[in-house]
VOVEX-730377 format. One record per residue (C-alpha): residue number from 1; residue in three letters; x, y, z. Coordinates in nm, 3 decimals. Example, Ala and Ser with C-alpha at 12.3 -4.5 7.8 and 13.67 -1.06 7.14 Angstrom:
num_residuo_xx_yy_zz
1_ALA_1.230_-0.450_0.780
2_SER_1.367_-0.106_0.714
This chain:
num_residuo_xx_yy_zz
1_MET_16.943_16.535_9.339
2_LEU_17.080_16.692_9.662
3_PRO_17.200_16.463_9.936
4_PRO_16.967_16.425_10.242
5_VAL_17.190_16.633_10.467
6_ARG_17.197_16.919_10.215
7_GLN_16.818_16.905_10.175
8_SER_16.768_16.922_10.550
9_THR_16.999_17.225_10.569
10_MET_16.806_17.402_10.293
11_ARG_16.476_17.340_10.471
12_ILE_16.612_17.485_10.793
13_LEU_16.738_17.796_10.612
14_ALA_16.402_17.843_10.438
15_SER_16.211_17.813_10.766
16_THR_16.443_18.063_10.931
17_ALA_16.393_18.309_10.644
18_ILE_16.014_18.279_10.677
19_LEU_16.029_18.341_11.052
20_VAL_16.249_18.648_11.006
21_ALA_16.018_18.786_10.739
22_SER_15.713_18.728_10.961
23_PHE_15.884_18.905_11.250
24_LEU_15.974_19.205_11.035
25_CYS_15.619_19.228_10.903
26_SER_15.472_19.214_11.252
27_THR_15.716_19.483_11.364
28_CYS_15.609_19.709_11.082
29_ALA_15.242_19.640_11.155
30_PHE_15.255_19.708_11.529
31_GLY_15.531_19.968_11.539
32_GLN_15.466_20.329_11.626
33_SER_15.352_20.540_11.335
34_ALA_15.164_20.862_11.272
35_PRO_14.781_20.851_11.279
36_SER_14.627_20.770_10.943
37_SER_14.403_21.081_10.959
38_PRO_14.348_21.385_11.183
39_ASN_13.979_21.309_11.235
40_HIS_14.005_21.086_11.543
41_PRO_14.233_21.040_11.843
42_TRP_14.520_20.796_11.806
43_HIS_14.538_20.503_12.046
44_ALA_14.784_20.218_12.087
45_PRO_14.625_19.997_12.356
46_THR_14.932_19.789_12.434
47_ALA_15.169_20.086_12.453
48_GLU_14.921_20.295_12.653
49_GLN_14.867_20.015_12.904
50_LYS_15.241_19.989_12.956
51_LEU_15.263_20.364_13.006
52_GLU_14.979_20.349_13.260
53_VAL_15.171_20.087_13.456
54_ASP_15.487_20.298_13.437
55_ALA_15.296_20.608_13.550
56_LYS_15.172_20.424_13.860
57_GLY_15.529_20.322_13.935
58_VAL_15.666_20.679_13.939
59_PRO_15.769_20.745_14.301
60_HIS_15.560_21.010_14.472
61_PRO_15.647_21.131_14.823
62_GLU_15.348_21.080_15.048
63_LEU_15.230_21.370_15.262
64_ARG_15.042_21.267_15.573
65_LEU_14.824_21.530_15.738
66_ASP_14.647_21.510_16.069
67_SER_14.274_21.534_15.991
68_THR_14.204_21.652_16.348
69_LYS_14.461_21.932_16.353
70_THR_14.406_22.295_16.261
71_TYR_14.705_22.408_16.056
72_SER_14.846_22.758_16.054
73_LEU_14.979_22.923_15.740
74_SER_15.343_22.885_15.846
75_GLU_15.296_22.512_15.904
76_LEU_15.141_22.465_15.562
77_VAL_15.424_22.660_15.398
78_ASP_15.680_22.431_15.562
79_LEU_15.494_22.125_15.433
80_ALA_15.474_22.266_15.082
81_GLU_15.844_22.348_15.068
82_SER_15.921_21.986_15.155
83_HIS_15.665_21.811_14.933
84_ASN_15.573_22.034_14.640
85_PRO_15.730_21.889_14.320
86_GLN_15.839_22.236_14.205
87_THR_16.098_22.269_14.481
88_ARG_16.232_21.916_14.420
89_LEU_16.261_21.984_14.046
90_ALA_16.456_22.306_14.106
91_TRP_16.672_22.132_14.367
92_GLU_16.767_21.850_14.130
93_ARG_16.853_22.102_13.858
94_ALA_17.077_22.289_14.101
95_ARG_17.250_21.963_14.193
96_ALA_17.300_21.879_13.826
97_GLN_17.454_22.221_13.764
98_ALA_17.685_22.175_14.062
99_ALA_17.802_21.851_13.903
100_ALA_17.860_22.040_13.577
101_LEU_18.085_22.280_13.769
102_GLY_18.283_21.984_13.900
103_ILE_18.326_21.860_13.543
104_ALA_18.456_22.200_13.433
105_ARG_18.704_22.214_13.723
106_SER_18.837_21.869_13.637
107_GLU_19.001_22.020_13.327
108_LEU_19.262_22.181_13.554
109_TYR_19.398_21.838_13.643
110_PRO_19.571_21.575_13.432
111_THR_19.394_21.263_13.310
112_LEU_19.543_20.922_13.377
113_VAL_19.437_20.622_13.168
114_ALA_19.552_20.263_13.217
115_ILE_19.517_20.015_12.930
116_ALA_19.593_19.641_12.940
117_LEU_19.665_19.477_12.604
118_SER_19.703_19.115_12.503
119_GLN_19.756_18.981_12.154
120_THR_19.837_18.645_11.999
121_VAL_19.965_18.630_11.640
122_ARG_20.008_18.300_11.455
123_GLN_20.149_18.299_11.104
124_GLU_20.378_18.119_10.857
125_ILE_20.717_18.281_10.799
126_LEU_20.904_18.217_10.471
127_PHE_21.270_18.153_10.531
128_GLY_21.471_18.039_10.228
129_ASN_21.255_17.791_10.048
130_GLN_21.052_17.680_10.352
131_PHE_20.773_17.812_10.569
132_TYR_20.813_17.810_10.947
133_ARG_20.518_17.850_11.183
134_GLN_20.559_18.142_11.425
135_VAL_20.347_18.223_11.732
136_VAL_20.395_18.552_11.922
137_GLN_20.211_18.625_12.248
138_ASP_20.221_18.993_12.351
139_PHE_20.122_19.126_12.697
140_GLY_20.141_19.496_12.769
141_VAL_20.023_19.758_13.020
142_VAL_20.009_20.121_12.909
143_VAL_19.965_20.416_13.146
144_GLU_19.889_20.741_12.960
145_LEU_19.910_21.078_13.132
146_ASN_19.762_21.382_12.952
147_TYR_19.788_21.736_13.084
148_THR_19.715_22.075_12.933
149_VAL_19.991_22.305_13.048
150_PHE_19.831_22.631_12.935
151_ASP_19.548_22.739_12.708
152_PHE_19.540_23.118_12.767
153_GLY_19.229_23.108_12.988
154_ALA_18.997_22.876_12.796
155_ARG_18.953_22.638_13.090
156_ARG_18.922_22.925_13.337
157_GLY_18.650_23.077_13.119
158_ARG_18.452_22.752_13.118
159_ILE_18.492_22.720_13.495
160_ASP_18.377_23.077_13.558
161_ALA_18.078_23.021_13.331
162_ALA_17.991_22.701_13.518
163_LYS_18.023_22.886_13.852
164_ALA_17.783_23.156_13.735
165_GLU_17.540_22.898_13.600
166_THR_17.555_22.707_13.929
167_LEU_17.476_23.030_14.113
168_ALA_17.189_23.091_13.872
169_ALA_17.055_22.740_13.937
170_ASN_17.071_22.800_14.313
171_LEU_16.882_23.126_14.272
172_ALA_16.626_22.948_14.054
173_PHE_16.583_22.704_14.342
174_ASN_16.518_22.997_14.577
175_ASP_16.272_23.142_14.327
176_ALA_16.089_22.809_14.315
177_HIS_16.047_22.837_14.694
178_ARG_15.919_23.192_14.651
179_SER_15.664_23.071_14.397
180_VAL_15.551_22.778_14.613
181_ILE_15.518_22.996_14.922
182_HIS_15.310_23.246_14.727
183_GLN_15.094_22.969_14.585
184_VAL_15.024_22.829_14.932
185_GLN_14.951_23.172_15.077
186_ARG_14.706_23.264_14.802
187_SER_14.533_22.925_14.825
188_TYR_14.517_22.958_15.202
189_TYR_14.351_23.298_15.195
190_GLN_14.119_23.192_14.912
191_LEU_14.004_22.910_15.137
192_LEU_13.958_23.153_15.427
193_ASN_13.754_23.376_15.198
194_ALA_13.540_23.081_15.085
195_SER_13.487_22.970_15.446
196_GLY_13.398_23.325_15.548
197_GLN_13.159_23.352_15.255
198_GLU_12.996_23.031_15.372
199_GLY_12.937_23.183_15.715
200_ALA_12.796_23.497_15.554
201_ALA_12.573_23.291_15.325
202_ARG_12.434_23.092_15.618
203_ALA_12.364_23.416_15.806
204_ASN_12.191_23.553_15.496
205_LEU_11.979_23.237_15.472
206_ALA_11.883_23.273_15.838
207_ASN_11.779_23.637_15.778
208_ALA_11.577_23.538_15.471
209_GLN_11.402_23.266_15.671
210_ALA_11.328_23.516_15.950
211_VAL_11.176_23.760_15.699
212_GLN_10.973_23.479_15.542
213_GLN_10.844_23.370_15.882
214_ALA_10.748_23.729_15.968
215_ALA_10.562_23.765_15.635
216_GLU_10.374_23.438_15.684
217_ASP_10.279_23.535_16.042
218_ARG_10.146_23.867_15.919
219_LEU_9.956_23.692_15.639
220_GLU_9.783_23.468_15.894
221_ASN_9.680_23.778_16.087
222_GLY_9.560_23.952_15.771
223_LEU_9.832_24.215_15.787
224_ALA_10.028_24.104_15.477
225_THR_9.947_23.996_15.126
226_LEU_10.022_23.669_14.949
227_PRO_10.268_23.837_14.705
228_ASP_10.470_23.946_15.008
229_VAL_10.494_23.587_15.127
230_LEU_10.583_23.462_14.780
231_GLU_10.855_23.724_14.754
232_ALA_10.991_23.616_15.093
233_ARG_10.993_23.251_14.986
234_SER_11.175_23.349_14.667
235_ALA_11.436_23.536_14.870
236_THR_11.487_23.231_15.092
237_ALA_11.533_23.006_14.787
238_GLN_11.781_23.254_14.641
239_ALA_11.978_23.255_14.968
240_GLU_11.983_22.875_14.967
241_TYR_12.107_22.875_14.606
242_GLU_12.385_23.120_14.687
243_LEU_12.486_22.907_14.988
244_GLN_12.528_22.600_14.765
245_ALA_12.742_22.801_14.521
246_VAL_12.963_22.914_14.809
247_LEU_12.998_22.556_14.934
248_GLY_13.114_22.448_14.589
249_ALA_13.370_22.727_14.577
250_GLU_13.496_22.624_14.921
251_GLU_13.551_22.264_14.804
252_ILE_13.753_22.390_14.507
253_ALA_13.958_22.615_14.736
254_ARG_14.039_22.319_14.963
255_GLY_14.153_22.120_14.661
256_ASP_14.372_22.408_14.543
257_LEU_14.538_22.433_14.884
258_ALA_14.603_22.059_14.898
259_THR_14.753_22.066_14.548
260_SER_14.983_22.352_14.641
261_LEU_15.111_22.138_14.929
262_GLY_15.195_21.855_14.689
263_THR_14.922_21.614_14.793
264_SER_14.587_21.490_14.661
265_PRO_14.302_21.745_14.640
266_THR_14.085_21.499_14.833
267_THR_14.304_21.542_15.143
268_THR_14.122_21.693_15.439
269_ILE_14.290_22.009_15.568
270_HIS_14.159_22.216_15.856
271_VAL_14.273_22.578_15.871
272_GLN_14.218_22.871_16.103
273_ALA_13.899_23.071_16.075
274_LEU_13.914_23.419_15.925
275_ASN_13.775_23.569_16.247
276_ASP_14.075_23.428_16.439
277_LEU_14.322_23.635_16.236
278_THR_14.425_23.993_16.302
279_ILE_14.371_24.213_15.998
280_PRO_14.627_24.499_15.984
281_ASP_14.515_24.839_15.869
282_VAL_14.848_25.006_15.789
283_ILE_15.184_24.910_15.638
284_GLY_15.504_25.030_15.797
285_ASP_15.698_25.064_15.474
286_GLN_15.740_25.314_15.194
287_VAL_15.706_25.217_14.831
288_ASP_16.057_25.339_14.743
289_ALA_16.208_25.121_15.015
290_ALA_16.002_24.825_14.897
291_ILE_16.123_24.871_14.538
292_ASP_16.486_24.903_14.646
293_ARG_16.454_24.591_14.858
294_ALA_16.301_24.398_14.568
295_LEU_16.580_24.499_14.330
296_ALA_16.836_24.385_14.586
297_GLN_16.690_24.046_14.677
298_ARG_16.453_23.914_14.409
299_PRO_16.596_23.571_14.311
300_ASP_16.481_23.593_13.949
301_LEU_16.667_23.923_13.898
302_LEU_16.980_23.791_14.070
303_GLN_16.957_23.483_13.851
304_GLN_16.974_23.700_13.540
305_VAL_17.273_23.889_13.683
306_ALA_17.443_23.552_13.723
307_GLN_17.363_23.480_13.358
308_ILE_17.548_23.801_13.268
309_ARG_17.852_23.666_13.453
310_SER_17.824_23.341_13.262
311_ALA_17.806_23.525_12.929
312_ASN_18.113_23.730_13.022
313_ALA_18.306_23.412_13.102
314_ARG_18.205_23.268_12.765
315_ILE_18.359_23.575_12.601
316_LYS_18.689_23.501_12.777
317_GLU_18.670_23.142_12.656
318_ALA_18.606_23.260_12.300
319_HIS_18.905_23.497_12.319
320_ALA_19.131_23.211_12.428
321_ALA_19.062_23.028_12.102
322_TYR_19.284_23.283_11.921
323_TYR_19.590_23.161_12.113
324_PRO_19.778_22.830_12.119
325_SER_19.746_22.555_12.375
326_LEU_20.024_22.330_12.503
327_GLN_19.962_21.969_12.598
328_VAL_20.198_21.705_12.739
329_THR_20.138_21.333_12.702
330_ALA_20.347_21.067_12.880
331_ALA_20.279_20.699_12.805
332_PRO_20.510_20.448_12.979
333_THR_20.445_20.091_12.861
334_GLY_20.536_19.763_13.029
335_GLN_20.566_19.486_12.768
336_ALA_20.616_19.108_12.782
337_LEU_20.666_18.903_12.461
338_PHE_20.651_18.527_12.425
339_GLY_20.744_18.375_12.090
340_LEU_20.762_18.031_11.930
341_GLN_20.919_17.960_11.594
342_LYS_20.934_17.595_11.507
343_PRO_21.144_17.398_11.547
344_SER_21.307_17.635_11.799
345_PRO_21.183_17.646_12.165
346_TRP_20.976_17.926_12.324
347_ALA_21.150_18.260_12.365
348_TYR_21.071_18.547_12.605
349_THR_21.164_18.911_12.644
350_GLY_21.030_19.198_12.856
351_ASP_21.098_19.570_12.859
352_LEU_20.970_19.912_12.962
353_ALA_20.886_20.127_12.662
354_GLY_20.685_20.439_12.593
355_GLY_20.753_20.804_12.536
356_ILE_20.673_21.168_12.608
357_GLU_20.492_21.387_12.359
358_ILE_20.454_21.765_12.364
359_ASN_20.187_21.917_12.140
360_LEU_20.154_22.286_12.064
361_ASN_19.820_22.347_11.891
362_TRP_19.748_22.680_11.728
363_THR_19.467_22.732_11.483
364_ILE_19.590_22.967_11.211
365_PHE_19.276_22.979_10.998
366_ASP_18.926_22.847_11.063
367_GLY_18.707_23.030_10.813
368_GLY_18.586_23.286_11.067
369_ALA_18.458_23.035_11.325
370_ARG_18.644_23.197_11.617
371_ARG_18.539_23.547_11.513
372_ASN_18.173_23.446_11.488
373_ASN_18.189_23.252_11.812
374_LEU_18.325_23.562_11.987
375_ALA_18.058_23.779_11.828
376_ARG_17.789_23.539_11.945
377_ALA_17.927_23.539_12.300
378_LYS_17.924_23.921_12.309
379_ALA_17.569_23.928_12.172
380_ASP_17.462_23.680_12.442
381_GLU_17.613_23.907_12.706
382_HIS_17.427_24.212_12.572
383_ALA_17.104_24.010_12.555
384_ALA_17.149_23.900_12.917
385_GLU_17.200_24.263_13.020
386_ALA_16.887_24.365_12.830
387_ARG_16.684_24.091_13.001
388_ALA_16.811_24.202_13.341
389_ASN_16.715_24.565_13.271
390_GLU_16.373_24.455_13.151
391_THR_16.325_24.250_13.466
392_ARG_16.430_24.545_13.684
393_ASP_16.163_24.765_13.527
394_GLN_15.905_24.490_13.556
395_ILE_15.989_24.428_13.923
396_ALA_15.960_24.798_14.005
397_ASN_15.619_24.809_13.837
398_GLU_15.506_24.491_14.014
399_VAL_15.602_24.628_14.355
400_TRP_15.434_24.959_14.277
401_ALA_15.112_24.780_14.176
402_ALA_15.122_24.549_14.480
403_TYR_15.181_24.846_14.711
404_SER_14.891_25.037_14.556
405_ASN_14.663_24.734_14.576
406_LEU_14.748_24.694_14.944
407_ASN_14.660_25.056_15.023
408_THR_14.338_25.014_14.826
409_ALA_14.259_24.698_15.024
410_PHE_14.311_24.891_15.350
411_ARG_14.064_25.158_15.243
412_GLN_13.813_24.905_15.113
413_HIS_13.834_24.715_15.441
414_GLN_13.745_25.030_15.636
415_SER_13.457_25.103_15.401
416_ALA_13.332_24.744_15.421
417_GLN_13.329_24.759_15.801
418_ALA_13.125_25.078_15.792
419_LEU_12.890_24.928_15.531
420_LEU_12.834_24.614_15.737
421_GLU_12.763_24.808_16.053
422_ALA_12.518_25.043_15.879
423_SER_12.339_24.768_15.684
424_SER_12.302_24.555_15.997
425_LYS_12.131_24.839_16.182
426_SER_11.919_24.919_15.878
427_TYR_11.801_24.558_15.846
428_GLU_11.719_24.529_16.215
429_ALA_11.526_24.856_16.208
430_ALA_11.341_24.764_15.887
431_LEU_11.239_24.421_16.018
432_GLU_11.124_24.564_16.351
433_SER_10.928_24.838_16.178
434_TYR_10.772_24.581_15.942
435_ASN_10.656_24.373_16.236
436_TYR_10.486_24.682_16.379
437_GLY_10.335_24.765_16.042
438_LEU_10.537_25.081_15.994
439_ARG_10.737_24.967_15.691
440_ASN_10.633_24.771_15.384
441_PHE_10.776_24.438_15.277
442_LEU_10.984_24.583_14.994
443_ASP_11.178_24.791_15.244
444_VAL_11.262_24.480_15.445
445_THR_11.378_24.274_15.144
446_ALA_11.589_24.564_15.020
447_ALA_11.755_24.595_15.362
448_GLN_11.806_24.218_15.368
449_ARG_11.977_24.216_15.026
450_THR_12.197_24.509_15.129
451_LEU_12.300_24.329_15.449
452_ALA_12.378_24.009_15.255
453_GLN_12.597_24.201_15.013
454_ALA_12.766_24.383_15.303
455_ARG_12.852_24.054_15.477
456_SER_13.005_23.912_15.159
457_THR_13.194_24.237_15.095
458_ASP_13.333_24.243_15.448
459_VAL_13.469_23.889_15.418
460_LEU_13.618_23.968_15.079
461_ALA_13.772_24.295_15.204
462_ARG_13.943_24.123_15.496
463_THR_14.091_23.848_15.281
464_GLN_14.193_24.104_15.019
465_VAL_14.408_24.279_15.279
466_LEU_14.582_23.952_15.368
467_THR_14.621_23.855_15.002
468_ALA_14.762_24.196_14.914
469_LEU_15.016_24.166_15.196
470_VAL_15.147_23.831_15.072
471_GLU_15.144_23.963_14.717
472_LEU_15.369_24.249_14.821
473_ALA_15.598_24.004_15.004
474_PHE_15.608_23.791_14.690
475_ARG_15.692_24.084_14.463
476_THR_15.965_24.218_14.693
477_GLY_16.114_23.874_14.761
478_ASP_16.064_23.908_15.136
479_SER_15.898_23.566_15.156
480_VAL_16.227_23.378_15.096
481_GLN_16.447_23.587_15.323
482_ALA_16.581_23.475_15.659
483_LYS_16.331_23.701_15.837
484_PRO_16.040_23.744_15.595
485_THR_15.801_24.030_15.654
486_VAL_15.498_23.813_15.583
487_PRO_15.207_23.830_15.828
């Protein structure tokens, strides 16, 4: 029979074991695991709710726009560069790489470490045929200085690689701006196109209603047939349908522009009308000059050139591994000792100790690690050169295509203007002749459809010129220069 105290202790231990087992079972039951089957989505309500709360807590810079102001393209570009998450992401990466360069440079300097130590040792010392209790209290302060005297360029190679990678990160930041500017410009002109298409669709609806009214008036006077009126009503309904489709496209274009600025797609943004913009008809640049300019200033190409520099520095670092490195370590130590050995009184001593150590490290054999590391560094350099050459060819082709598209847009714009002018006169003449009974209804509806298509084509042709201009600026890299040649 166990005593009462022992029984109580056993009960406490048993209860504790049960609680621990229950906790482990609950952890296994509610822990994250793979879905039991691929047939249905996997949900963890508690974890998902916590993630939803965390998602709401992620800081998001607020962009306030004046709902009564009409924004120009340059103003919207400035807002996007400040608030679009792409530029902030690239900026933070550039800052992180700059810090990495600082870490690499720190290897050129010695490291100084201070350590404070305290220790108490109590033990029995055998002296003769008796044990004597001894207590020793040790206090010490150690200052250790480590410095690499030379390493045949290993540190310099790492620093040069970090410099090149920092430059590449900065160029990636510039390229993020180029991408954001291009995104805003395309969204802006897509919205102008949608707004212009809305105006054209409303004009087409008004023309269809005018034709319908003319047909119904002639039917009342016995000069038209019911099929003519039904055809006119069908044309009016078709024009109304096309107007609603254009309005939907305009809403999407407004959301795209707001998103490119880094704000909610529900934000109201007022922009200039297409008719308020001057549409150029020529470009004062030659394609060869545009290609040369792109190869000289495109951030993505310059970024790859910086990667070549980094790969070359890594080769120097790999070469340095074949040679020795010399390190010096100095560790002065201040020490204070207190001791007690019964029956003697306390004793004390203090002193300055330490030493200097010189290490010469030279790897004689490593199973081919240095050779393979050097071979990998050279292969990385050749791969970086190949990527840069590929990018050069791609950039030249992109500029050529953008230049050709711009010239095509110029010609299409001229043709669209001529088409709109001719179709407008044709519609007016057909409607007037129909009212006098000189043309049939089919001639009027055909002229109306041609005019509607001409209006839409004219709006599209004008915005295509503007879009082609910004596309050329994007491909040449002009959009991120100090004086961009963007209209």
